[in-house]
N, C-alpha and C positions, 0 to 999 in steps of 0.2 A: 483161503482164510474165510471164516464165517463172518456174518455181519456183526454179531456180538463181539467177536474178537477184534474186529476193526474199530468199532465204537469204543471198546475198552482201551485199545492202544492209544486213542487220541483223547482219552480222559472223559468220555461221555458216560454219565450214570444211566443205567438202563433198568426200568421196572416193567415187568410183563404181568398184566392182570388177566386172570382167567375167571370169568363169571359162570357159575354153575347154578342154573335155575332150580334144579331138584336133586340135591346130593343124595337123597334117600334112594334113588334109582341107580346109583353107581355100583359097579362090582368092586367091593371094598379093596380086596387084595390087589387087583389089577390097577386100580386108580392110584393107590399109595405107591406101588412099584413105579408107575409112570412118573409120578411127582419126584420120587427119589432119584430116578435116572436122569430126567430132563434138567433138574436143578444142578446136580453135581457134574453133569456133562459140560455145562457152561462154566468151567473153572480153568485156571492156569497158574503156572509158576513162571513169573516173568512173562515172556512172550510164548512160552511153551504150553501146549495143551496138557492139562493134568489128566484128562480122560485117557490120553494115549499112554501116559506113564502108568496109570493105575489099572485100567480095565480093558484096554483094547488088546485083543489077541494078536498073534503073529499076523502081520499083514504088510503089504507094500508100504503103506503109510508109516507104520511103526518102524520098518526097516530104513526108510528114506528120511526119517525125521532127523533134524539137527540135534547134536548132542547137547544135553543140558549141563550148564555149569551151576551146580547147587552150592550155595553158600551155607555151610553147616551152622553158622551163627544166625542165619535168617532163613529157616526152612519153610516159612509160611507161604502157602499158596492163597489165592483169593478167588471169590466168585465173580464172574463177569456181569451177572445180572441178578436182580431181585425178582422173586416170583410172588405174586399176590393172588391168593385163591379167595373168592368171595361167593356168597350164596347162603340161603337160609339153612342154619345148622351145620355149616361147613366146619366150624371149629370143633365139632365132635370127632373129626378125623385127625386132630392135631397129634394125639399120642401115637396113632397108627403110622402117621407120616414120619414122625420122629424115629419110630422103630425101623421103618423101611430105609431111612437114610443111614441110620447106625449100622444096618446090615450090609450096606455098601462097603464098609471097612473090611468085612470078612471076604468080600469078593475081589479084593485087590490081587493082581497077578504079580506078587512080590518075589516070585522065584525066577524071574527073568533076569538075564545078565545085564540088560539095559535099564533095569528098574532103579530108580533113585529114591532114597528115603526122604520124603517131604511130608508135610501135613496140611490139612485143610480144615478150617473151622466153619461149620455151617450153622448159622443162627436160625432157629425156628421159633417164631413168635405167634402166639394166639392173640391176634389183634382185635378180637371182638370184645375184650373186656375193658373195664374202666381205665386201667393203668395205661394201656396202649392209646386209648382215645385221649387221655390227659396229656400224654407225651406229644401227640400230634398237635393238640390245641396250644400247648406251651411253645412248641417249636415255631409255629407260624405266627402266633400273636406277639411273640417277643420281637420278631422282625417288623411287625406292624406297629410296635410301640403301644399295644393295647392289652398286654398280658397281665391278668390279675395275679396277685401274690399266690403262691402255692398254698393249698389247703384253706382257701378262703371261700366264702359263700359264692362269690362271683365265679371262681374257678370251678367249683363243684357244679354250679348251675349250668355253666357253659358246656362242660364235659357231658353231663347227663343228658342235655338236650340233643347233642350230636349223637350220643349213643342211642337215644330213642328214635331219632328221625332218619339216621343214615346207617349204612351197613358196615363201614370200615374206616380206619384212619385215612385211607386214600380219599374218601369222600370229604372227610374233615379238612384235609389239606387243600383239596380243590376248591371247597366252598370258602374257606377263610382267606385264601390267596386273593379272592376277588375284592376284599376290603382295602380301602385306601389307607396308606400308612399315616398314622396320626403325627402331627407336628409336636404334640405335647404328650407325655406319658399319661395313661389313663386306663380304665378298665373297659373291656368290650361290653356293649349294652345288648339288651334283648332285641332292640331294633337292628343292631349290627348282625346279630345271629339270624334274624328273620331275613335280612337282605342276603346274607351269605347262603342260606338254604335255598333262596329263590334262584340263585345262579346255577344250581345243580340241575341236570336233566330230571324230568319228572319220575323216570323209572329208578332214580337213586334215592327217592324219598320213600320211607316205609318199605324197604326192600325185603323185609322178612314176612310181609303179608303176601298171601298167595295171589291176591287180586291187585292189579296195577292201578285200579281206579282211585283208591284213596290218595295215593301219591300224586296222581294227576290233578285231583281236585285241590289238594293243598297247594300244589305248585301254581295252579291257575289263580288261586286267591292271593298267594304271596306276590305274584308278578303283576296283579291288577293295579291300576293307578289309584283305585279307591275301592269301596265296597262294591261287590260284583253280584249280579243277579243270576237267576236260574238259567235264563236263555243264553246269556254270555258264557256261563260255565259249561252248559251242554255243548256249545259250539267249540269251546277250547278243549274240553276233555274228550269229546267224541264217544260218549257212552249212551246207553239206552236210558230212558226215563226211569225204569225200574232200578237199574244199577245205581243211578244218581241218587234216588230216594234212599236206597239201602245204606249207601256209604256216607251221604251227607248227614243222615240222621245219627249215625254212630259218631261221626266227628263232632256233631253238635252236642250229643249226649256226654261226650268226654271233655267238653268245653275247649276243644281245640279250634273249633269254628264257632262264631257268634253271629246270630241273626240280628241285623240292624236295618233301619230304614224300610220297614215293611216287607222284608223278604230277601234283602241282600246280605252278603256274607263278608266277615272279616276274620282274620286268623290271629290266634294267640298261641304261639308255640310254647310258652311257659304258663300253663293253666294255673289256677288258684291253688291246686293241691301239690305243686312242686315245692318241696320243703324250703328252698332258698328264696321263694317268692312270697313276699309279705302281702298276702291277699286273703280275702274271704270268699266263700262260695257265693256265686251270683244269686241274688235274691234273699240272702240271709245276712245276719250280722254276726254269725258265729266265726270266730277265729279258728282256722284249721291248720295252721303251720305246725308241723311236727306231730300231728295227731292222726293224720290220714293213713289208710292202709290200702293196698291193692283191692282187697275184698270190699272195703267200704266204698271206694270210688266206683268200682264195678257194679256194686249193688244199686247205687243211685242211678248210674247210667242205664243199666238194664231195666230198672224199674221204669225209667222214663221211656224206654223203648217198648215197654209192654210185657217184659218177661216176668214170670212169677218164680222167684228163687227161694221163697220161704220167709222166715221171720227176721226182719232187719235188726231186732234187738239183740240177736246172737252176736252181731259184730261188736256191740258195745262191751260185751263180756269176753272179747277176744276169742270167740269160738268161730273158726273159719267156716265159710259157706262150702257147700258141696262143690269141690273143684271140678268134678266131672260135668256138672251142669254149667259151670262158668266156661270151661273149655269148649263145650258144645255150643255155647251161645256166642262166644267172641273169639275163640281160637287164639291165634298168635298175638292178638291185641294185649293179652295178659303180659307178654314179654315186654311190649312197649311201655305199658303202665309200670311194670316193675322197674324199668330204667328211670322213669320219671319220678318214682316214689321212694325208692329204697333209701333208708335213713343213713346208711354208712357206705356211700358209693366208693370210697377209697379203699375199702377192705376187699382185696382180691388176692388170689393165690399167685404164685410165680407164673409169669407169662413169657419170659424170655429164656430160651435154652440154647446152649452151644453144643453141637455134636462134632467131635473131632474124628477125622478120617486120616489114616496114614500114621506116620511116626517121625520122631525127631532123630536126626543122625546121631549115632552113638558117640559117646564122649571121646573115644579113641580117635575117631575121624575129626572131631572138633579140635582135639589137642594137636593133631598133626597139622591142621590148617593154620592154627594159631602160631605154632612154631615156625611154619613155613613163612607166614606173614612177617614174623619178627626177623627171620633170617634175611628175607628180601630187603 
């Protein structure tokens, strides 16, 4: 008996996470086939291996296996474990993985005399979008007595911050679990979110950036007892002075970090341009809520960093800047800003899919079973 079968038998929920640092270098077909086989292999009908019923060729194991007693009124098998794939751009594989799992249905060895007609539902979820993040936020914060009402500014703000700073709902659950349960119902605060993010390992902050240093810097600032200076940051982060200057300047330009006390740093995970944050741009009296764009914020930030991207007045007339120049300048930071700025974060496509493998016993078999049960 495998370890997953043993844990499943005693009622332990199993989640297996595979972190893929560079999905672009994966052989697509081989990777998707691997995922389809390893996930469906860990399935069972009752205590019986579904893999042995569906896909295992003639073997000693199949011959020696105990007979299955299939209940035609309940032919549903189940997965013994959940598999989580994470990494920059991994959600691009979602459709191919769904196709590979669906193809497993055609590979069933249903012409064997010991084959039993049962079925398996395999849910495949693209968990990188807003809907999945929101579900994770609601699930944990409800238990903490800190859950904002659905479709409120507090819920949208909380979800978009985790979408921007973390990589998956697994990170959301791990972070929010660290919060203490409130004795009175209330909404989660930005301070709560900052504390929750600080409890994650540094490599789980900004996971979509190709460099680990920005996440390490933010983690060090969030976990410091107060404003933290350059020397302490370099010691905690362990990077070169050049890497430090490059990333600290970008975090400051995007107003995620703020310089105080003559060179020390504090963090603001909900900068002024987040739509649900009632704030103004530092150093101005201009109200910016609901009027900012990714291009606008990026232009200001890159202008501060010394980039020349053209005429800023074009933004006022909703003419986008050269995206090629933007991507060359900041790369995946655009995706993080998009999460922080998008005006309709709740508008997402379907993210939950069920793939059915196998079949339901025919009605004649079901009728026979029903009659037999009545006769008994």
